[in-house]
Every structure is written in structure tokens, then in C-alpha cells.
N, C-alpha and C positions, 0 to 999 in steps of 0.2 A: 952466587950474584940475584939479587932480589930486585925486580922492577917495579916501578910504580903502577898502580893500572893505567893512568893514562896514560903514561908512556907506554905502556903494552900494546893498548889499543891504537894508537899513532904508529906505532910500528908493524902491527898487523894489517892497517888499513893502506898503509905504504905499500906492504908486501900484495895484499891483494889486487891493487889498482897496477903493478907491474907485472901481476899473473894473467891479467885479464888483457894487458895488452900484449902478453905473449899468446894467449888463446888469439886473439883477432888476429894478429901480424901471421901468425902461423896458418890460420884460415884461409887468408888472401894469398898466401903462398900457395898452399894446397889448393884452392880452386883454379888459380890462375894454370898452375901447371897440369891439373887435370882437365880444364877444359881446353888447353891447347894439345894434350896429349888425343884426346876422343877426337878433338877437329881434325890434326894433323893426318892421324889413323885411319879415318873415314875419307879423307880426301886423297891417302895415297893408294888404298886400298879398295875404295868404294864398296867394300862389303858389309854390312852390318855386324856378321859374326866375327870379324876380324874385330872391329870396336868393341863387340863385347868381351872378347878372350882378352884383350889388352885392358879393358877395364876390371876385368875378373882375376888379373894378375896382380893388382895392387890388394887383393885378399887372399890369398890361398897357402902362400909361404906364410904371410903372420900367422896363420890358423895353425898350421903344423909345427912350425917351431915355436910357436907361443905355447901351446900344449907341452911340447915338450919339457922346456924349461918354465913351466909356470910357477914352480916352487920357489924358485929365485926371484918372482917379482917381488915379493915383500923384502929382500935383502935391499942392505945399502942406502945411500941417502938420495931421495928421489930427485932433488933440485941437481944435484949432478949428474945422475942417469940422463934426466932431461936436457942438460950440458950436452953431453957426449953425442947423446941421440940426433939432437939439432945438427952437429958437425956432419952427419953423415946426411942428414935431408938437404945440406947445403951443395953436399959433391955431388948429390945424386942431381940437382938441377943445375949446375954446374957441370957436369957429362955432358946433359941433352944439350945444355947452349952451344958447348964446342962440336957434337956431332950434327945439329941442325946448323950453325954456321958454316960449317965445312961444308954443306951441300954434298952431305949423303946421299947415295940412293935410295930408293923403298925399301928395298931389302934390309938393309945395314940400319939406317932409320927404325924402321919397325922393332928390328931385334934390339937395339939402345932403348926404346921404349918398352919393349918389353923386362929386359935387364933391370932397368929402373924402378920400374913399377914392383917388382920382385922382391927387389932388395928393399924399398920402401916400407914395401908393407909388414914386414916385420916392424920394423921400428917405427912405425904409426902404432901396428898393435900395443908393443912395450911403453910407448910413450905415453897411451890412456893409461896403463897402470901406474905409473910413475907419478902422472898428473895427478889421480885419483888420490894416491899414497899423502903426496903434497898436499892436496886440500884437506882430507880427513885430520892427516897426524895437526896438522899448522893452526887450525880453526874450531872452536866450539862447534856442536852440531847445528844450531841454527845457520850460523854465518858460514857453515860446509855447504851446506844446503842451497843458500840464495848465492853463493860464490859459484858454486856448482849450476845453476839455473843460468846466471849471470853470464858465465864463461860461454855455454851453449848459445845464448841468445847471441850475444857477440860473435860468438863465430860464424853465425849465420848472417848477421853485419859484413863481417869479413868477405863471407862469402860472396855476398850481392855485389861487393866491392868487386872483390876480384872477379866476379862474373864480367860485370861490367868493364875492368880494364883489360882483361882479355879480349872482347868482344871489340873495342876500339883496337886492341893492336893485331887483332886477327885481320880486322874488317881491311887493313892498308898491308896484311901480307907478312905482319913484324913476327912470325913465329919463336924466333930464336929469341927475341926480345921478350917474348913472354917467361920463358926458361929463365933467363937473366933476370926478370925481374925478381920471380920464385926463390933464386938463389939469394939474392939482397934480403929479401925480405925472411928468411931462415935467420940468416947473420944477425937481423934485427929480432927476431924473437929468441935467441941464445942473449943477447943484452941484455932483453927484457927479465930472463930466467934468472940471472945473474944479479942483478939487481934486487930483483924479489927474496932472492936467497939470504943476506944477511939479514932483513927482517923478518926471517920465519923462525919461530919461537923454537929456542933449545931446548934442553932437558935440563941444565941447570937453571932457566931464566923462567918457565912456566908460567908466561904470562897468559896462558889461556885458562889456567887455573883461577886467574882472579875474575875471566869473563864469566866462566860457566855458571858459579851461581847466579850472576842477573839473569842468564838465558834460562834457568831451570825455574827461577821464580815469576819469570812473566805471566803464567797462567795460559790465559786464552789468547796472549800476544805470540805464542811459541808457533814455531812451525808444525802442521798436521804431521808432517815427514817425521817429525821427532820422537813420535810415540813407538815404546816398545812392545809391540803386540805379540810374539814369540814368545811364547811362556815353556814352551819345550824345543829338545833339537826337531823332533818329528815337523813342529809349528815351520821353524826355518826352514827345515829340509824341503817342505811343500811351496813355500814361498819364493824359495831359491830355483826351484824347478821350475817354478809357472814364470818365473822372469827369466829365464832361458828359453821356456817355450813361446813365449809371448813376443819374444826380441826377435824371433826369427822371420815372421812374416812384415813386419815394419822395418827392420834392418834390410831385407832384402829387396823392399819396392823401392827404398831410393836409389839406389843403384840401377834396378831395373828401369826407372822413369828418366836418369841420366845416359843410358843407352840409348832408350829408344828415342830419346830428345834430339838424336843426330840426324837419322832418317825422317824424324818428324819434321824437322825444319825445313831440310832437304824437299819434301813432299808439300809443305803450307808455302815456305818462299826458297823457288830452286835456285841453287848457287849463291846462298845470301847466308854468310856466315854473321852478318848481323842479328838474322830473327834468333840464331842459335842461341848468340849471347845474350839476347832477351829474356828466351827462356832459362836460362841458366840464372840471370838476374831473379828472375820472376819464382822459380825454385828458391832461390835463398831468401829472397826477401820473404817468402810463405814461411820458409822456415824462423824468421825474425819476428814474424806476429805472431807466429806459437810460442816462442821463447818469451816474449813481451805478454801476452795473454797468461801464460804460467806464472812467470815471476809476481806479476801484477795481482795474483789471486784471481782474476776474474773467471779463469778455466779452471776448475777442479784437476787433480791429477785423477780421481773417481771416474768424473763424467769422460776424459780422454779415453779411458781402458774399456768404458761402455759402448763410447757410441764412434771410436776413430776407424774400424774396419768396416764397421757398414757404411758410413759417410765415405770413405773413399771407395769403396766398392763400387756405388753410384756416381763417384766423381770421375772412375776409370772409365766406365760404361759411357758416361757423356764424353767424354774425349775421344772414345771410338768413334761418334759418329758427326763430329764435328768437324769442317776444316776450315773456317772464319777465325783469321791470325787473330784478331781480338779475343774471342772467345777461347780460341786455344790457350791464347797468355793467361788469361783468367783462371779458366782450369786447373791449367798447371800448378800457378801461384796456390790453388787454395787447398788443392790435394796434395802439394808437397808441405802445406802449413800443417794438414791432418795429420799424415804419418810423421813429420818430425815431432809433432808435441808428442805422437806417443813413444816414440824413441828416447825423448827427453825426460819423460816419467820410468822408462825402463833406467835411464840414464843414472838418473836420483838413486833408484831403488837398488842399483848394481852397488852403489857408493854407501849406501846407508843401511840396507839389509844386513849383509853379512858380518862376524865380528870383525872387531877392527884388527886383529892381526890376521886378518883372512883377506882384507879388503883386495891387494894387489893379485893374490890368487885368483879371486872370483870374479874379477875383472877380467883378467886374462882369459878366463873359462869364458865369460859371456861375451868376448869380445871374440873368442874364438868361434861361437856359436851364429854371431852376427856376421864376423868375417865367410863361415862358411855359407850363410844365406845371400850375404853379397856375391861371392863367386858365382856360386849356383844361379842367382836370377841373373848377373851380367851375361852368362853365355845362354841361359835362357831365352831373353831378350832378343839377343842378337838371331838365332835360332828361329825363333817364332816370327820374328820380321821378315827372316829368308823366307820362310816356308809359310808362313799361313799370311804375310801382308801384318801393314800397322793395324789394322782392325781387329784382326785375329790375336796379335798380342795385347791391345787393350782389352778387349773381352777377356781372354786368359788371365789379367791381372785382375781384373773386377771379380771374377767365379773364387780365387784363392786368397782372396780379402775377403769377401760375402762370406766364405766356408771359414773362416780364421773367426768372424764375427760370430757363428752360431757356436764355433766351439769354444769362446770365451763364455757365453751367456750359459754354455751346459755345463763348464767344468772349469773354467778357469777362476771363476770367484769364488775367495773364501773369505771367509771372517777376518784371518790375520793378513791376507790381502791388502782388504780396504782399511782397517784399521792403519797398518801401514802407511797408505796415500792418504788418510783422511777423508775416506769416502763414507757417504751418509748410508 
């Protein structure tokens, strides 16, 4: 069956819109649930290390299990796999709702948090691989890049909305309603995936074949990331290794910030759940600004790779030295924007650098590296706050980011990488 180019384009547009809806609703759900778990765990334990461990539980199982079954990440229909995993996400949020509404004591409640975090970590790892395959297989290269960037940007918008919603609910003590809201949003994401699926290009319809020549002939209009710089397997291997290596510090820094944000909020505004929610919204807003700047080409990938770590190190050092609430919020926003921009560049490279038949596999490996970084950083953040205090934790982060920036200048830059990201 042959579909006219106009009809194929319309179907692709509808599919893309529903897919973006899925990313946005899922991001709102994840943020509402994550903020609630972090706040509730600190409230129940009064210990930053417990909060860090709870954050770390959201990553380690996904790392281990993801690596064990990474070869299966490229099998099956990605849309169907996304539907299945969303049912698991819904079940986890529903369980947390029941546990909290039942008035469980601190021990069982923290145990339920840990169990759900562990189970969902694997699901989210596989979700990223399935979503990457969905985009890579269903859209031309230039459209796939824009869709990936927009999905990340909308994910940040959803995160800001989720952080604000969680702040309102936490402000009135409605922790259970946070979990119930997350469950409903996961169901909405499931509906969005199913609505996107019928418009996804099938083997017999091949609408992308009609769209690709126009993309390839656009010359300067083509996205820089579409270029294929890797002339040999060794070139490709160097680029893939660089993606894995430099994903570690930026991916780890974000959960470090989310862990430290809880005791930071308690220090700046003792007893206020509202200020923690403000920090969460600031973090997601910074991510949205980063996504907007990258998508609109106001910020180049090459500049991000060169400047993100040194700038983030300076911002982290500045945060260590201030306790004025307004300044803390601004620094937190900009710091998250800088680090999220680096993560977004790594995500685009993860989806575009490997051969098409290895996208899911490499996504799982990269997510395993990022998950290991997040797990380690979460635990480390809690330990540093308890042993060295907030100032010591921020200074440690600044040192690590500065070292990563120096490392990139000496070893990370390569002709293949710069050509891939469109650097000058």
C-alpha cells in the first residue's frame, strides 16, 4: 500500500504530537512522584543519607538489569513495549497511593518507596530505549533530531509543572494525592502512546521514504547533527566512548542537585515545603530554557560541550557561598540549565551516533552509565551533606565539574565528535 507524501506527512505530524504529549505527561508524573518521595523520605527520616539512598534506588536496578538484557532492547515493536512499561509505572504509583493513604508507619512507608523506586528504575531504563527506537525508526533523521530535542524540552516543562503541582499538594500535606496524581498521569501517557502508534510508519507504507529526499536536499537547512563524520569503525568507537565518558559527570550532577536540594531548602527556609517546591520548579525551568536554546539553535552543541562543565563548576561554588533565598533560586535555575543542556546533547548523540540497528542497545548501555552516575552521585550527595555539611557538598561538586571540564579540553575533543555536533 502506497501513501501520498501529503498524507504521510500529516500522519507523521499527528504521531509526533501525541508522542510529545506522552513525554510531557510522563515527565509531570515522574516529577510529582519523585518530589513527593524525596520530601516524604526526608520528613520521615530527617537524614540526608536516607534521602540520597532513596534517590539512588531509582537508578541501580535499571543499570544492572538493563545491561543484562541490553541485546533485547532492539527487539519487538517499540510502541507496544512503551504501552506495557506504562502499565508498570501506573501500578507503582497506585501502590504508593495505597500505602500512604493507609497511614503506614515510617519503616514500611520507606520500604515501599524503595521497592517502587527499584522496580521503576528498570522500567524507565527500557522506556528510554524504546522511545529512542520509536523516534529513530518512525521519522526522517532531521525530524527525529528535532523531535528528540522538543521531547526533552517539553519534558522539562512537564517537570516544572509537576514540581509546582507537587509543591501545592505538599504545602497542604496531601502526599497521597501526589502519588494518585502520578498514577492518573501515567494512564494518560499510555493513551497518548496508543494514539501515536497508528500514525507510526509501517514497513508496507514507508512514508519516510518520501520525506527523506527533501530532507537530504535541503543543504544548509539540514541539521548539523545529521552529518555522518565517522569514516571507520574506530572513528565510531571513539565517539561512542566519548559519549559514555562525558555522560557520567553531567548525568550524575542532576540527581546530586535533587538530593542536596532537600536539606538546602530546609537550611534556607526551615520547615517549608514550599521553598523545596520552588527549587524543584527552578530546576525544571532551567532545563526548559536549555531545551529551548538548543532547539532554536541559539545555543550550539559544540559550545555546550566546551563550556558547560567550567560554568557549572563556578555556579556550584557560588551556591556554596550564599543563603539568600532569591540568589539560591537563581543559581539553582542556571546551574540546572547548564547541566541539562549537556545531558540533552548527550541524548541526541546517543540516538544519532550509533548504527540504526544498534540504537536501542547503545541507549541501554549509555543509560546504564548514566544510571551508575546517578546512583553514585545520589549516595555521595547524602553522605557529603551528613559528613561535611552543605558547603562541603557544593564545593565537592564544583571540583568534580571543573576536573571534567579540564579533561574535556585535553582529551574529549575530536574531529569526529565536533563534526557530529556541528561544532566549528
